[in-house]
C-alpha positions as CSV (number, residue, x, y, z in Angstrom):
1,M,182.2,-269.4,-74.4
2,N,181.1,-268.0,-77.1
3,D,181.6,-268.6,-80.5
4,R,184.9,-266.5,-81.9
5,P,184.4,-263.4,-84.0
6,D,186.9,-262.5,-86.2
7,S,189.8,-260.4,-85.2
8,G,189.0,-256.9,-86.7
9,R,188.9,-255.5,-83.2
10,D,190.7,-253.5,-80.7
11,I,194.6,-254.0,-80.5
12,L,195.8,-255.7,-77.6
13,T,199.4,-255.0,-76.4
14,A,201.4,-258.3,-75.5
15,Q,204.0,-258.7,-72.6
16,D,205.9,-261.6,-72.0
17,L,205.9,-261.4,-68.1
18,A,207.9,-263.7,-65.6
19,G,208.2,-264.1,-61.9
20,T,206.0,-262.0,-59.5
21,E,205.0,-259.8,-62.6
22,Y,203.7,-263.0,-64.0
23,L,201.7,-263.6,-61.1
24,T,200.3,-260.1,-60.7
25,A,199.1,-259.9,-64.0
26,V,197.2,-263.5,-64.1
27,T,195.8,-262.8,-60.7
28,S,194.3,-259.6,-62.3
29,L,193.2,-261.3,-65.3
30,L,191.5,-264.3,-63.3
31,Q,189.7,-261.9,-61.0
32,A,188.3,-259.8,-63.9
33,Y,187.1,-262.8,-65.3
34,R,185.2,-264.4,-62.5
35,L,183.7,-260.8,-61.5
36,A,182.2,-260.3,-65.2
37,H,181.6,-264.5,-65.5
38,P,180.5,-265.7,-62.3
39,S,180.1,-269.1,-63.5
40,G,182.7,-269.7,-66.5
41,G,186.1,-270.7,-67.4
42,I,187.7,-273.2,-65.3
43,W,190.4,-271.6,-63.2
44,E,190.3,-269.2,-60.2
45,A,193.3,-266.8,-59.6
46,A,194.0,-268.9,-56.5
47,D,194.6,-271.8,-58.9
48,L,197.4,-269.8,-60.7
49,Q,198.7,-268.9,-57.3
50,W,198.9,-272.5,-56.3
51,W,200.4,-273.4,-59.5
52,W,202.9,-270.5,-59.1
53,T,204.4,-272.4,-55.8
54,R,205.2,-274.9,-57.8
55,D,206.3,-273.3,-61.2
56,P,207.3,-269.8,-60.4
57,H,207.7,-268.8,-64.0
58,D,211.4,-267.5,-63.6
59,D,212.1,-267.6,-67.2
60,S,210.8,-266.0,-70.0
61,G,208.8,-267.2,-72.9
62,R,206.0,-269.0,-71.0
63,A,203.6,-266.5,-70.1
64,M,202.1,-264.1,-72.8
65,I,199.8,-261.3,-71.2
66,W,197.4,-259.0,-73.5
67,Y,196.5,-255.8,-72.2
68,D,193.9,-253.3,-73.1
69,Q,193.7,-249.7,-71.4
70,S,191.6,-251.5,-68.8
71,G,194.4,-253.9,-68.0
72,P,195.0,-257.5,-68.9
73,R,192.5,-259.0,-71.1
74,V,193.5,-262.9,-71.9
75,A,196.9,-264.9,-71.4
76,V,198.4,-268.1,-72.3
77,T,200.5,-269.8,-70.0
78,L,203.0,-272.8,-70.1
79,T,203.2,-274.0,-66.7
80,V,205.9,-276.8,-66.3
81,W,205.2,-279.6,-63.3
82,S,208.3,-282.0,-64.0
83,K,210.6,-282.7,-66.6
84,T,208.2,-284.9,-68.2
85,L,204.8,-283.1,-67.6
86,A,203.5,-279.7,-68.3
87,S,200.2,-278.0,-69.1
88,V,199.1,-275.1,-71.4
89,D,196.0,-273.0,-70.4
90,V,194.4,-269.8,-72.4
91,L,192.9,-267.7,-69.7
92,G,190.6,-264.6,-70.2
93,D,188.5,-263.8,-73.3
94,L,189.0,-266.9,-75.2
95,T,187.2,-265.2,-78.0
96,R,190.3,-263.6,-78.9
97,P,192.7,-264.7,-81.7
98,E,196.1,-263.9,-79.8
99,P,196.6,-266.6,-77.8
100,W,195.4,-269.2,-79.9
101,Q,198.2,-268.1,-82.6
102,W,200.5,-268.0,-79.8
103,V,199.9,-271.8,-78.8
104,A,200.1,-273.0,-82.6
105,T,203.2,-271.4,-82.5
106,A,204.8,-272.4,-79.1
107,A,202.9,-275.8,-78.4
108,P,204.6,-278.3,-80.7
109,S,207.9,-277.3,-79.4
110,A,207.2,-277.5,-75.7
111,A,205.4,-281.1,-76.5
112,K,208.5,-282.4,-77.8
113,T,210.6,-280.7,-74.7
114,Y,208.0,-282.3,-71.9
115,G,206.9,-285.5,-74.1
116,G,203.7,-284.2,-74.5
117,L,201.6,-281.2,-73.5
118,G,197.9,-281.3,-71.6
119,T,195.2,-278.4,-71.2
120,A,191.8,-278.7,-69.4
121,V,188.5,-277.9,-71.3
122,P,184.8,-278.1,-70.2
123,D,182.5,-280.4,-71.8
124,G,180.4,-278.9,-74.2
125,E,182.9,-276.1,-75.3
126,Q,182.6,-276.8,-78.8
127,A,184.6,-273.5,-79.9
128,W,187.2,-274.4,-77.8
129,Q,187.3,-277.7,-78.6
130,T,187.2,-276.9,-82.2
131,S,190.4,-274.6,-81.5
132,L,192.5,-277.4,-80.3
133,T,191.6,-280.2,-82.8
134,A,192.9,-277.7,-85.3
135,L,196.2,-277.6,-83.2
136,G,196.6,-281.1,-83.0
137,F,195.2,-281.7,-79.4
138,S,192.8,-284.6,-78.6
139,P,190.4,-285.6,-75.8
140,T,191.7,-288.1,-73.3
141,D,189.7,-289.8,-70.6
142,E,190.7,-287.7,-67.5
143,T,187.9,-285.9,-66.4
144,Y,187.3,-283.4,-63.4
145,L,184.6,-282.3,-61.8
146,S,184.3,-278.5,-60.9
147,M,182.1,-278.2,-57.1
148,W,180.4,-275.2,-55.9
149,R,178.5,-274.2,-52.5
150,T,177.5,-271.0,-50.9
151,A,179.6,-270.1,-47.5
152,D,176.8,-268.5,-45.4
153,D,175.1,-271.8,-44.4
154,V,178.8,-273.3,-43.4
155,A,178.3,-274.9,-40.1
156,A,180.5,-274.5,-37.1
157,P,183.2,-277.3,-37.6
158,P,183.1,-279.7,-34.7
159,D,186.1,-280.5,-32.5
160,A,188.8,-283.2,-33.6
161,P,188.4,-286.7,-32.7
162,A,190.4,-288.0,-29.7
163,G,194.0,-288.5,-30.7
164,Y,194.0,-285.5,-33.0
165,R,194.4,-281.9,-33.4
166,I,193.6,-279.2,-35.7
167,V,195.8,-276.6,-36.3
168,N,196.9,-273.7,-38.9
169,R,200.0,-272.0,-39.9
170,L,199.1,-269.1,-38.1
171,N,199.0,-270.5,-34.4
172,Q,201.9,-273.1,-35.5
173,P,204.2,-271.2,-37.8
174,E,207.2,-273.4,-36.5
175,G,209.1,-276.2,-38.0
176,T,208.7,-277.1,-41.6
177,H,205.7,-276.6,-43.8
178,W,203.4,-279.9,-43.7
179,L,203.3,-279.2,-47.8
180,A,207.0,-279.9,-48.0
181,A,207.4,-283.4,-48.1
182,R,205.3,-283.2,-51.4
183,N,205.8,-279.6,-53.0
184,G,209.6,-279.1,-51.9
185,D,211.4,-276.9,-49.4
186,Q,210.4,-273.7,-51.2
187,V,206.5,-273.7,-50.8
188,E,205.8,-271.5,-47.8
189,N,208.3,-268.8,-48.8
190,R,206.3,-268.6,-52.3
191,L,203.2,-269.2,-50.8
192,R,203.9,-266.0,-48.5
193,K,204.7,-264.1,-51.8
194,C,200.8,-265.1,-53.0
195,S,198.2,-262.0,-52.4
196,L,195.5,-264.6,-51.7
197,Y,197.4,-266.6,-49.2
198,D,195.9,-266.7,-45.6
199,P,198.1,-268.7,-42.9
200,R,194.7,-269.2,-41.3
201,C,193.6,-271.1,-43.7
202,D,196.7,-273.3,-44.3
203,I,195.0,-276.1,-42.4
204,A,196.7,-279.5,-40.7
205,V,195.3,-282.3,-38.2
206,I,198.3,-283.5,-36.3
207,H,198.2,-287.0,-34.8
208,E,199.2,-286.6,-31.0
209,A,200.7,-290.0,-30.0
210,S,203.2,-289.5,-32.9
211,N,203.3,-285.8,-33.3
212,Q,203.2,-286.5,-37.3
213,V,200.9,-284.5,-39.7
214,A,197.9,-286.9,-40.7
215,A,196.1,-284.6,-43.0
216,Y,196.7,-281.2,-44.5
217,S,194.8,-278.8,-46.9
218,L,194.7,-275.3,-48.4
219,Y,191.8,-272.6,-48.7
220,W,192.4,-269.9,-50.6
221,P,190.1,-266.9,-49.7
222,D,189.5,-264.5,-52.7
223,L,187.9,-261.3,-51.2
224,V,187.9,-259.7,-55.0
225,T,186.0,-262.2,-56.3
226,G,184.3,-263.7,-53.2
227,V,185.4,-267.3,-54.1
228,G,187.1,-269.3,-51.6
229,L,189.0,-272.3,-53.3
230,V,190.1,-275.2,-51.7
231,E,193.6,-276.8,-53.0
232,P,195.2,-279.0,-52.0
233,V,193.6,-281.8,-49.6
234,R,195.8,-284.6,-48.6
235,V,195.0,-287.3,-45.9
236,E,197.9,-289.4,-45.2
237,D,197.2,-293.3,-46.0
238,D,198.0,-294.3,-42.3
239,H,194.9,-292.4,-41.2
240,S,192.3,-292.5,-43.8
241,G,189.1,-293.9,-43.1
242,R,188.9,-292.0,-39.4
243,G,186.7,-288.9,-40.5
244,V,190.2,-286.5,-40.2
245,G,189.5,-285.7,-43.7
246,A,185.8,-284.6,-43.5
247,L,186.6,-283.1,-40.4
248,M,189.7,-280.8,-41.7
249,L,187.3,-279.6,-44.5
250,R,184.5,-278.5,-42.3
251,H,187.3,-276.2,-40.5
252,G,188.4,-275.0,-44.0
253,L,185.3,-274.2,-45.1
254,A,184.5,-272.4,-41.8
255,A,187.6,-270.3,-42.1
256,L,186.9,-269.3,-45.8
257,R,183.4,-268.1,-44.6
258,D,184.9,-266.4,-41.6
259,A,187.9,-264.5,-44.1
260,G,184.6,-263.2,-45.9
261,C,184.0,-265.7,-49.2
262,T,180.5,-266.0,-50.3
263,R,181.1,-268.9,-52.7
264,L,183.2,-271.8,-52.3
265,K,184.9,-273.9,-55.0
266,V,186.7,-277.3,-55.1
267,S,187.7,-279.5,-58.0
268,S,188.3,-283.3,-58.4
269,L,189.2,-286.3,-60.5
270,E,186.1,-287.8,-61.3
271,N,187.2,-291.1,-60.9
272,N,188.3,-290.3,-57.7
273,T,185.4,-291.6,-55.8
274,P,186.0,-291.1,-52.0
275,A,187.4,-287.3,-52.7
276,V,183.8,-286.9,-54.6
277,R,182.2,-288.4,-51.6
278,L,183.9,-286.4,-49.1
279,Y,183.2,-282.9,-51.1
280,Q,179.5,-283.7,-52.0
281,G,179.0,-284.6,-48.2
282,A,180.3,-281.2,-47.1
283,G,177.8,-279.8,-49.7
284,F,179.1,-279.2,-52.7
285,E,177.4,-279.7,-56.2
286,V,179.0,-280.5,-59.6
287,A,178.6,-277.4,-61.7
288,Q,181.0,-278.4,-64.7
289,R,182.8,-281.8,-65.9
290,E,186.3,-280.8,-67.5
291,R,188.1,-283.1,-69.8
292,T,192.3,-283.1,-70.0
293,W,193.1,-282.7,-74.0
294,H,196.6,-283.4,-75.1
295,L,199.4,-282.7,-77.8
296,S,201.5,-285.4,-78.3
297,G,205.7,-284.9,-78.4
């Protein structure tokens, strides 16, 4: 990000949005930002859509979006993951003063409510870090890697190994969604309200003998930006080490390519060595490290 200029610029109009209005606004904002900044920031519109399935922001006061004549310019969102875990994120034009003023007002009470508040910052972003330090945030040891690759050279995926089959939510729409066990029974209904969700890119590996889900993953094709996001990926413990994760990933990347994506992105905890190895083995290269900053409650 650039150094923050003075605030004597165009006046933005603030809106406190919730529910699907919030989802539409942050999607538009992050798509516009990605088009203007091909490698800037942290989050894709698809990240926020995935978060929305966990926290649909049904109540007011947790998402403020500032608009100019062209549309949403900058936003700050408070995402609640559980009763004791929440995060705050500034999206879009971080040189604007408005979201930082909002964070200064809202973050202390939110940190008390949820026992702390987290946010992610790319390493090396000094102006961003300076703003957070002034607000009482401090860096932690938790780091993530953002990795990218192009889509044009994604190879055709192989068949599933003996004893497994690959399915997606388009060709196997019946039954409880494979994401429901960890993400709640509402997850499929919310996914289908997300503009970037494609059931062809909602993939699972089924163990034939037990007819149980061995692995699942979700791939988000954003045809506005050309970016395909991988999030989330899970291999069940009983099936790890059998190559099903790598197989599933190759099918998902091919699905994103076939959907029309030109660039592919995935993020992982840096200390999750098996996951990082999996993604690098699939052609992803590390582009950025992000560090979690924390505000104590």
